[in-house]
N, C-alpha and C positions, 0 to 999 in steps of 0.2 A: 264612603262611608263614613259618615262622622256622627259622634254620641249623638249629637242633634237629632237623626233621621231614628235614634229609637225612642220613640212616641208614639203611641196608639192612633191609628187610623180610622177608630170608631167602628169595627169589625161587629155587625150583629150577633156575634157569636158573643159567649161567655165559658167561663172555666167549667160548666155543667153541659155544654152542651156535647152532643154525641157525635158519633161518625156518621150517623142515620140523618141527623139534623144538617152535617155540613154538605153532604152529598147530595141531598133531597135534590130532584130535580135535574141534576145534571147528566149529561150525556158524553161519554169518553170515548166512544165508536173512533177505531182509528188511531186510537194513543195506545202508544207503548210502554210498559213503566217496568222497571228491574225493582225488586223489594227485597233487600236482603235481609234475613229474619223471618221472610215472610210465612214463616209454617208454624210459628207459635205467637203468642202473648200480641203483643201492639202490631207486630207485623203482620200474624194470621187476619187481625181484624182490619187491618188496611189493604191486604191483597184483595178479600172479599170483598169490599166496600167498593173498589178499585174495579176489579171483574162484573159487578152487579152493575157498574154503571156502564158496560161496554167497553173497558181497556182491558188490552194484552197484555197479562203480568207473567214476570218471568221471575222464577225465584231460584236464587243461587242457594242451595244447601250444603251443609256439611254432613247433613246426615240424610240423603236423598232418599230413602225409605219411609225415612221419618215424616218428610216432606210430602210424599204422594198419598201416606195416609190420611194425613192431615186437610190436603188438597183435593181429597179424591174427588169430593162435590163441586168443587170451584169451578166453572167454565173460561175459557181463554187462558188457561195456566199451564206456564211450560217450569220444569224444573231442570236445573242443571246442576252439577257438582262443582263446590267450591271450598275451600278452607280458607278463610280472613288470616288466619295466622302463617298460612304460606304464599308468600308472594308467587312463586309459580306456581300453584294453584289459581290464584286468582286470575294472572293472565290468559291463563289455558282457558278459564270460565268466559273472560273476556274476549278471547277468539274465537272459539266455539259460538258465543252470542252474535257475534259479527258475522258469523256464516248464514246466519237467517234472519236478520233485521237490518234493514239499509239506514235506520234512524231509531232514536230514542228520544222519549218527549219528557219523562220522568225518572230518576235516580232515587230512590227513596232510601237511604243508608240507615236500617233499623237495629243491626243485629247490634249486640255487643254484650260484655260480660261485666258484673260488678262486684268488687271489694274480694277478690278470689287470693287464694292462697299465693305464696308465690312461686313464680312459672318461670322457665325463661324457653322462649321459642329464636327458630332461626340462628342467627350468630349472638345469641345472648342478649335477645331484646327483652324487657318487661313486658310480660303477656298482655296486661290490660292494654298498653299502649298498642303492642304490636297488631290486637285484634281490634279494637274499637276505634283505632287511627290509621296505623299503616294500612291496613287492610283495605279501608275505603278509599284512603288517598292512592292506592294503586290502581283499585278498581276503577276509580272515575278516572286519573289518568290516562288508562286504556281504552275506557270507553268514550272517550273526549269527542271523538271524531263522531262518532255515532251520535253525541247530542249537540254537537253542533251543526249536524246535518239535520237535525229536527227544526232549527230556525225561532227557537224560542222555547228552549227547554229548562226544566227547572230541577235543581239538585236540593233533595229537604235531607238533611244530617240530624237524628236525633242527638241531642246532647243531654244535661240533665242542669239542675240547679247544682248538684254536685261540682261543678266547674268550679263553684265558689270559695272551695276547700284550697286550692293553690292554683298557682298561676305555672307556668312549664316550666320545671326544672332545669336550668338552661345546666347548671353545672353536674347535673347527675339524672339525666331523663330517665335511667333505666335501674336506677334505686342500687348500685353498686355498693355504696357505702352503709347499707341498711333498708329493708323494706317498712313500707305500710301499707296496705291494702288500702287504706281507704283515699291516702295522699295520689297513689296510683290510679284508683279511681277518678279524682279529681282532676289529675293532669290530663287524661285521657278526655274527660270530657271538656276541660278546654282547648284542648288540642281541635276536638272536633268543631266547634266554634271558629277559631281560628283558620283552620281549614274551609269552612264555609266562608269568611271573611275574603280569603285570598284567593279561591276559585271563582269567585262572584267578580270580583278585580280582572282577572286574566279573561274570564269568558264572557263576559258583559257585551264587547263588539260582535262576538258571534250570537249572540242571544241567550247565551245560557248564564242563568242568575242562580244563585244558592242561596241558604235558608239553614240556620241552625234553631234548634227549639229544645224546650223543657216540654215534656210531655205529662208532666206532673206526677205526682206520688200514684203508683198502680202497681198492686202485688201480682207478679206474672213471673215466668221463669228465672228472670233475672236477678232474684234474689236466690236462688238453687243453692249456692255452694255458704250459703248464712244458714248457720243454726238456728231450728225454733228457739231458742232461749235467748241467742241475740236478738233475734225479731221482738221478742217476748220485750226483753231488758229497753229497746226502742221505742217500746210502746204502740208497735206495727201490729201485733197480733195478739189473740189471748192464749191461753192455756190449750185450746185445741185448734189453733189456726187460723181462728176465725179474726178477720180483718175490723181491729177498731180504734186504729189510727185516725186521728183528726185531718180532714182533707183529703181523704185518699180518693181516687178516680175510679170508675169502670174501665175496663181495657176500651170500652167503645169511646167511653170519655178522652182515656188516654191518647187514643187515635186522632182524635178528632184535630186537635192542633198541626198534625204532620198534612195528614187531608187538605185542612184548611191552606198549607202552606204551598201544596201542591194545586190547588186547582182555585185561589180566589183570586176574581179579578182586580181586589183593590191591592194586588203585590204586583200587577202588572208594571213592567219599568222599574221594578224595586228588585232591590238583593242584597246580600253582606248583613242581613239582619237579624236578630237576636227574637224569635216569636215564644208566647206563654199563654195560655188561656185563648186560644184562635184570634192573637192578635199581637202586634208588636207590641214589645215589654221596654220599659225604661231601663237608664245605666240605674245600679245600685252601688252605693257607699262601701267602701270595704267594710265597716264595722257590721254593715246589716246581717241579719239571722238570713240563713239559708232559706227558709220558708216566707220569705217576705217578697219574694217575687224580684226579676230582676235579672240586670246582665251585668258583672263586675266589667269593667274600662277596659281591663288588662286582657281581657278576652276576646276582645272585639279591634284589638290594637292593629293599625295595618303594616306598622312597622314590624311587630311581633308576627303576624300572620307569614310576611315575607319570610322571614328568617326560619319559619318551621317548617314552609314549604321547602326551603332550600336543604334543611336537615332531614326532612322527608325523602326528598329527592334522592338525597346520597345515599341514605341507608338503604331504601328500596330498589333503585336502580329504576324506579316507574320512569317511563316516558312523561318529560315535560309537556305541560300546557301550553304553549308557545306563543306569546303575541309581540 
């Protein structure tokens, strides 16, 4: 993948397209999908739409009881316990999944946290990097044999325009010299993009293709650790919590790009791309505002992607994808 690949494919969908629009008429019978975060926000919308199209959907959940309640009326949906911040929990979930699934067509990495207070997990990892990246990295590595067995699987990773906040902080990825919750979020979202770039490079000969995306600005549970006042100050909501920010999408619109990434024939034979508004987006310049769309060049750099892959494998002990 090169920066010249980051160009529109002429998708028939737009920023206002909904999950229903993208999935209209699709038959996913016989398809198996794993959706992290699949019981709230964009993940819940994604699970519902995939299941309605006939797919079997497996939802790993840190809170299985909450997942069962949210998904009670969704057919063809299984729930398994998993905590993305704990590699042992991720490995256990992957092993359990392998006991009753022979192949995996879709891995939708949607779960995440944003702008959290400083927390340390595992051996002292910064928690946003651990949850948003290390957890999904470990899960994809553990599930790779099932993805390869599908002969045409797609891995779809939710990143964010927040990746424009910072490249990987190679000198201090765990913020041991001082914590900034927004830089930590930005780094984790850059890691999501680089992860998709490298996974695609390693997996393409097995038919495993990977994509990262910005779903748009949507008010979901992702903002749960931000105060109401902080959201007001950013112009996102009013004093009563009503969304007033420009350009915000509905959850259905927010889920549309991920579902497009999972199903669009325009992406056949492609991968390692960053998507936005149901299309491939352009490379943005370093000084461009976050909301002007596009992906920073550092987030799709193949050498940086390989470097992060090595760092992540060493940190988590995840079984590497070998080519």
